[in-house]
C-alpha positions as CSV (number, residue, x, y, z in Angstrom):
1,M,9.9,-20.3,-34.8
2,A,11.1,-17.2,-33.0
3,Y,14.2,-17.7,-30.9
4,I,16.4,-15.9,-28.4
5,E,20.2,-15.9,-29.1
6,I,22.5,-15.9,-26.1
7,D,26.0,-14.5,-26.9
8,S,28.4,-16.5,-24.7
9,S,31.4,-14.3,-25.5
10,N,29.5,-11.1,-24.4
11,Y,28.4,-12.9,-21.2
12,F,32.0,-13.9,-20.4
13,H,33.2,-10.3,-21.3
14,N,30.8,-8.9,-18.8
15,L,31.9,-11.3,-16.1
16,N,35.5,-10.3,-16.8
17,Q,34.6,-6.6,-16.3
18,I,32.9,-7.5,-12.9
19,A,35.8,-9.6,-11.8
20,K,38.1,-6.6,-12.4
21,K,36.0,-4.7,-9.9
22,T,35.7,-7.5,-7.3
23,G,39.3,-8.6,-7.7
24,S,38.4,-12.2,-8.1
25,V,35.9,-14.5,-9.9
26,D,35.3,-16.1,-6.5
27,K,33.8,-12.9,-5.2
28,I,31.0,-12.9,-7.8
29,F,27.5,-14.0,-6.7
30,A,25.9,-14.2,-10.1
31,V,22.2,-13.5,-10.0
32,L,20.2,-16.0,-12.0
33,K,16.8,-15.3,-10.6
34,D,13.7,-15.0,-12.7
35,N,14.9,-17.3,-15.4
36,A,18.3,-15.5,-15.5
37,Y,16.5,-12.2,-16.1
38,G,14.7,-13.9,-19.0
39,H,17.9,-15.1,-20.7
40,G,17.3,-18.8,-19.7
41,L,18.2,-20.3,-16.4
42,L,19.8,-23.4,-17.6
43,E,21.7,-21.8,-20.5
44,I,23.1,-19.0,-18.3
45,A,23.9,-21.3,-15.4
46,S,25.9,-23.5,-17.8
47,L,27.8,-20.5,-19.0
48,A,28.4,-19.2,-15.5
49,K,29.8,-22.6,-14.4
50,K,32.0,-22.7,-17.4
51,F,33.4,-19.3,-16.5
52,G,34.2,-20.5,-13.0
53,I,31.4,-18.9,-11.0
54,K,30.9,-20.8,-7.8
55,R,28.0,-19.0,-6.2
56,V,24.6,-17.9,-7.7
57,V,21.4,-16.3,-6.6
58,V,18.0,-17.6,-7.5
59,K,14.4,-16.6,-6.7
60,N,13.0,-19.7,-5.2
61,L,13.6,-23.4,-4.5
62,K,12.3,-24.6,-7.9
63,E,15.0,-22.5,-9.6
64,A,17.6,-23.8,-7.1
65,L,16.8,-27.4,-7.6
66,A,17.0,-27.0,-11.4
67,I,20.7,-26.2,-11.1
68,E,21.4,-28.0,-7.9
69,N,24.5,-29.8,-9.0
70,M,26.2,-27.0,-10.8
71,F,27.5,-24.7,-8.0
72,E,29.1,-24.7,-4.6
73,E,26.3,-22.4,-3.2
74,I,22.9,-21.4,-4.5
75,L,21.2,-18.6,-2.5
76,I,17.4,-18.5,-2.5
77,L,16.2,-14.8,-2.2
78,S,12.4,-15.0,-1.8
79,E,11.2,-18.4,-0.4
80,I,11.5,-20.2,2.9
81,P,11.5,-24.0,1.9
82,K,9.1,-26.1,3.9
83,K,11.2,-29.2,3.5
84,E,14.8,-30.2,4.0
85,I,17.1,-28.8,1.2
86,P,20.4,-29.9,-0.2
87,K,23.5,-28.7,1.7
88,N,24.6,-26.4,-1.1
89,I,21.4,-24.4,-1.1
90,S,21.1,-21.5,1.4
91,V,18.2,-19.2,2.3
92,T,17.9,-15.5,2.7
93,I,16.3,-14.5,6.0
94,N,14.0,-11.5,5.2
95,D,11.9,-11.6,8.4
96,I,12.9,-12.6,11.9
97,N,10.0,-15.1,12.1
98,D,11.7,-17.0,9.3
99,L,14.3,-18.1,11.8
100,K,11.7,-20.0,13.8
101,I,10.6,-22.3,11.1
102,L,13.8,-23.5,9.5
103,S,15.3,-26.8,10.2
104,P,18.5,-26.9,12.2
105,K,21.8,-26.7,10.3
106,T,20.1,-24.8,7.4
107,N,22.5,-22.5,5.7
108,I,21.3,-18.9,5.9
109,H,22.2,-15.3,4.9
110,L,20.7,-12.8,7.2
111,K,19.3,-9.7,5.4
112,I,19.3,-6.4,7.3
113,D,17.1,-3.5,6.2
114,T,19.4,-0.4,6.0
115,G,17.0,2.0,4.4
116,M,15.2,0.3,1.5
117,H,12.3,-0.8,3.8
118,R,11.4,-3.7,1.6
119,N,13.0,-6.9,3.0
120,G,15.3,-7.7,5.9
121,I,15.1,-7.4,9.6
122,E,15.4,-4.0,11.4
123,A,18.8,-3.2,12.6
124,K,17.5,-3.0,16.2
125,Y,16.7,-6.7,16.1
126,L,20.1,-7.7,15.0
127,K,21.3,-9.2,18.3
128,K,17.9,-10.9,18.8
129,A,18.2,-12.5,15.4
130,L,21.7,-13.7,16.0
131,S,20.6,-15.1,19.4
132,L,17.8,-17.0,17.6
133,I,20.2,-18.3,15.0
134,K,22.3,-19.8,17.8
135,E,19.3,-21.1,19.6
136,K,17.9,-22.8,16.5
137,R,21.3,-24.1,15.5
138,L,21.2,-22.5,12.0
139,N,24.3,-22.0,10.0
140,L,25.0,-18.3,9.5
141,L,27.0,-17.9,6.3
142,A,26.6,-14.3,5.7
143,V,25.0,-11.0,6.6
144,M,23.7,-8.9,3.6
145,T,21.7,-5.8,2.7
146,H,20.5,-4.1,-0.5
147,F,21.0,-0.5,-1.7
148,R,17.9,1.3,-2.9
149,S,19.5,4.1,-5.0
150,A,22.9,3.0,-6.2
151,D,21.9,3.6,-9.8
152,E,20.4,7.1,-9.1
153,L,22.1,10.5,-9.3
154,S,21.9,11.2,-5.6
155,S,23.9,10.8,-2.4
156,E,21.6,8.2,-0.9
157,L,24.0,5.4,-1.6
158,F,26.6,6.9,0.7
159,W,24.4,7.4,3.7
160,Q,23.0,3.9,3.3
161,K,26.5,2.5,3.1
162,K,27.4,4.3,6.2
163,V,24.5,2.7,8.0
164,W,25.6,-0.7,6.6
165,D,29.2,-0.2,7.7
166,E,28.0,0.4,11.3
167,I,25.8,-2.7,11.1
168,K,28.8,-4.8,9.9
169,T,30.7,-3.7,13.1
170,Q,27.8,-4.5,15.3
171,A,27.3,-7.9,13.7
172,K,31.0,-8.9,14.3
173,N,30.8,-7.8,17.9
174,F,27.5,-9.6,18.6
175,C,28.7,-12.8,16.9
176,K,31.9,-12.7,19.0
177,S,29.8,-12.2,22.3
178,L,27.5,-15.1,21.3
179,H,30.4,-17.3,20.2
180,L,29.2,-17.5,16.7
181,Q,31.6,-17.7,13.8
182,T,32.1,-14.3,12.1
183,P,29.9,-14.3,9.0
184,L,30.8,-13.1,5.5
185,F,29.3,-9.8,4.2
186,H,27.8,-8.7,0.9
187,S,25.8,-5.6,-0.1
188,N,26.9,-4.5,-3.6
189,N,24.5,-5.0,-6.5
190,S,25.7,-4.2,-10.1
191,A,25.2,-0.5,-9.8
192,A,27.0,-0.1,-6.4
193,L,29.9,-2.2,-7.6
194,F,30.5,-0.1,-10.6
195,R,29.7,3.2,-9.0
196,L,31.9,2.9,-5.9
197,K,35.6,3.4,-6.3
198,T,36.6,0.6,-4.0
199,F,35.3,-2.9,-3.1
200,D,36.1,-4.4,0.2
201,E,33.5,-7.1,0.9
202,D,33.4,-10.9,0.5
203,F,31.0,-11.0,-2.4
204,A,29.1,-8.8,-4.9
205,R,25.7,-9.8,-6.1
206,C,25.6,-8.9,-9.8
207,G,22.6,-9.4,-12.0
208,I,21.8,-6.9,-14.7
209,A,25.5,-6.1,-15.4
210,T,26.2,-9.7,-16.2
211,Y,23.6,-9.4,-19.0
212,G,25.2,-6.2,-20.4
213,Y,23.3,-3.4,-18.8
214,L,23.4,-0.7,-16.1
215,E,20.5,1.6,-15.5
216,M,22.7,4.5,-14.5
217,D,23.2,8.1,-15.5
218,S,25.9,8.5,-18.1
219,I,27.7,10.8,-15.7
220,F,29.0,7.7,-13.8
221,G,30.8,6.6,-16.9
222,N,30.9,4.1,-19.6
223,F,31.4,0.6,-18.2
224,N,32.0,-1.4,-21.4
225,L,29.3,-4.0,-20.9
226,K,27.8,-5.9,-23.9
227,P,24.2,-7.1,-24.2
228,V,23.9,-10.8,-24.1
229,L,20.5,-11.4,-25.6
230,K,19.0,-10.9,-29.1
231,L,15.4,-11.7,-30.0
232,W,14.8,-13.0,-33.4
233,A,11.3,-13.4,-35.1
234,N,10.6,-15.6,-38.1
235,K,8.2,-14.8,-41.0
236,I,4.8,-16.3,-41.0
237,S,3.5,-14.8,-44.2
238,S,3.9,-11.9,-46.7
239,R,1.5,-9.9,-48.8
240,D,1.2,-6.8,-51.0
241,L,-0.6,-4.0,-49.2
242,K,-2.2,-1.5,-51.6
243,K,-2.4,2.3,-50.9
244,G,-5.2,3.0,-48.5
245,E,-5.4,-0.5,-47.0
246,R,-5.1,-0.8,-43.4
247,V,-3.3,-3.4,-41.2
248,G,-4.3,-5.4,-38.0
249,Y,-6.7,-4.8,-35.2
250,G,-8.4,-1.4,-35.5
251,G,-6.7,-0.7,-38.8
252,V,-4.4,1.7,-37.0
253,F,-1.8,1.7,-39.9
254,E,-2.9,2.8,-43.3
255,A,-0.6,2.5,-46.3
256,K,0.3,5.8,-48.0
257,E,1.5,3.8,-51.0
258,D,1.7,0.2,-52.3
259,M,4.1,-1.7,-50.2
260,K,5.2,-5.3,-49.3
261,I,4.6,-6.3,-45.7
262,S,5.1,-9.5,-43.6
263,T,3.9,-10.9,-40.4
264,Y,6.3,-12.4,-37.8
265,D,5.9,-14.8,-34.9
266,I,6.4,-12.6,-31.8
267,G,3.6,-10.9,-29.9
268,Y,2.7,-9.7,-26.4
269,G,1.8,-13.3,-25.6
270,D,5.5,-14.0,-25.9
271,G,6.4,-11.2,-23.5
272,F,7.0,-8.4,-25.9
273,F,5.2,-5.2,-25.1
274,R,1.8,-4.5,-26.6
275,S,2.2,-1.3,-28.8
276,D,-1.0,0.5,-29.8
277,G,0.5,1.4,-33.1
278,K,0.3,5.1,-32.6
279,K,4.0,5.7,-31.9
280,E,6.9,4.9,-34.2
281,L,8.3,1.5,-33.4
282,K,11.1,-0.2,-35.3
283,T,12.9,-3.5,-35.1
284,A,16.5,-3.5,-34.0
285,D,17.5,-3.9,-37.6
286,G,15.5,-0.7,-38.6
287,K,12.3,-2.0,-40.1
288,K,9.1,-0.1,-39.2
289,I,6.5,-2.1,-37.2
290,L,3.1,-1.4,-38.6
291,G,-0.1,-1.1,-36.5
292,R,-0.8,-2.9,-33.2
293,I,1.3,-5.7,-31.8
294,S,-1.0,-8.8,-31.6
295,M,-0.8,-11.6,-29.1
296,D,1.2,-13.9,-31.2
297,N,2.6,-11.7,-34.1
298,F,3.4,-8.3,-35.4
299,V,3.6,-6.8,-38.9
300,C,6.5,-4.9,-40.4
301,E,7.5,-3.6,-43.8
302,G,9.5,-5.8,-46.1
303,D,9.7,-9.5,-46.6
304,E,12.8,-10.7,-44.9
305,E,12.7,-14.3,-43.6
306,K,13.6,-13.2,-40.1
307,V,14.0,-9.9,-38.3
308,L,15.9,-8.8,-35.3
309,L,13.4,-7.4,-32.8
310,I,15.8,-6.8,-29.8
311,D,19.5,-6.5,-29.7
312,N,19.8,-4.0,-26.9
313,A,17.1,-4.1,-24.3
314,K,18.0,-0.7,-23.0
315,Q,17.1,0.9,-26.4
316,T,13.8,-1.0,-26.5
317,A,13.0,0.0,-22.9
318,K,13.3,3.7,-24.0
319,V,10.4,3.3,-26.4
320,F,8.2,1.7,-23.7
321,N,9.3,4.1,-20.9
322,T,10.7,1.3,-18.7
323,I,14.0,-0.3,-17.9
324,S,16.0,-3.1,-19.5
325,Y,15.1,-5.5,-16.6
326,E,11.4,-5.5,-17.6
327,I,12.2,-6.0,-21.3
328,T,14.2,-9.2,-20.7
329,T,12.3,-10.7,-17.8
330,K,9.0,-10.5,-19.6
331,L,10.2,-12.8,-22.4
332,S,8.4,-16.1,-22.4
333,P,10.3,-19.2,-21.1
334,F,8.8,-21.1,-23.9
335,I,10.8,-19.1,-26.5
336,K,13.8,-21.3,-27.6
337,R,17.2,-20.1,-26.3
338,I,20.2,-20.8,-28.5
339,V,23.7,-20.2,-27.1
340,I,26.3,-19.1,-29.6
């Protein structure tokens, strides 16, 4: 069976690189959403706990409950639970109306829209939101935002950060006037943390960097991160292909000479991209993939018992004109994950 190999030493290396930027492991909010970016929620959560991570970010309540007993705080990004939740699970407020439906004493992080215009309340409603938080007796742990262009070669990060700095000052003043405890603050994603020269907040929310990638122009530097994931495929069968014979759906690949070929147990049904067979595509260990990728398998030259399909998602992403995030998050949760 095909399997995913998770390199624990590389994961710990990346967390160490991040801790050097934040100044402390305690300031890392490790992002484990979407099955830990396809790496495996339980596997990565166990490694994060072993490293000393105390706070993590997940997508929804289902993910939070799966790792409920492992961390001091688990922040849900994209769901407002309809039932009472454990005390160590907190909720992101993306819309001011969310404040009206949560149970009293629920732990929350208030998200402010500082220019991305995706989630978070508008800055002009900040005082209203804080008043509602007091009225509803919610427990405000932190105020947060998200940068839209930290990984791009532009100055947008800096004007958005200026807006954010002004909002932090307002939030502190409003909380003081409402007799609310001053919240903690966090805004930096992986790209912002590594791009900015200084870090002066309570937490950094790091996802992609923990898995070994930054989707940033090389002008920003080399950040010495190591890919955590490898995708291996095992052989299903081998055969001799004669000159002129064609392989797979549509017979896209035609042998120019007699050759040995094999079929392996990964396809687009497992989350690997469907290739039409018209562009050159190779495995990570250099073997030519022949013809179209099928739902459950692909064909390549040779007869090795297993082949390494992915060892650097960023390189694979270039072939399919996408980003490393999409390569790893698409991988099926049914593929076995093995931690080494």
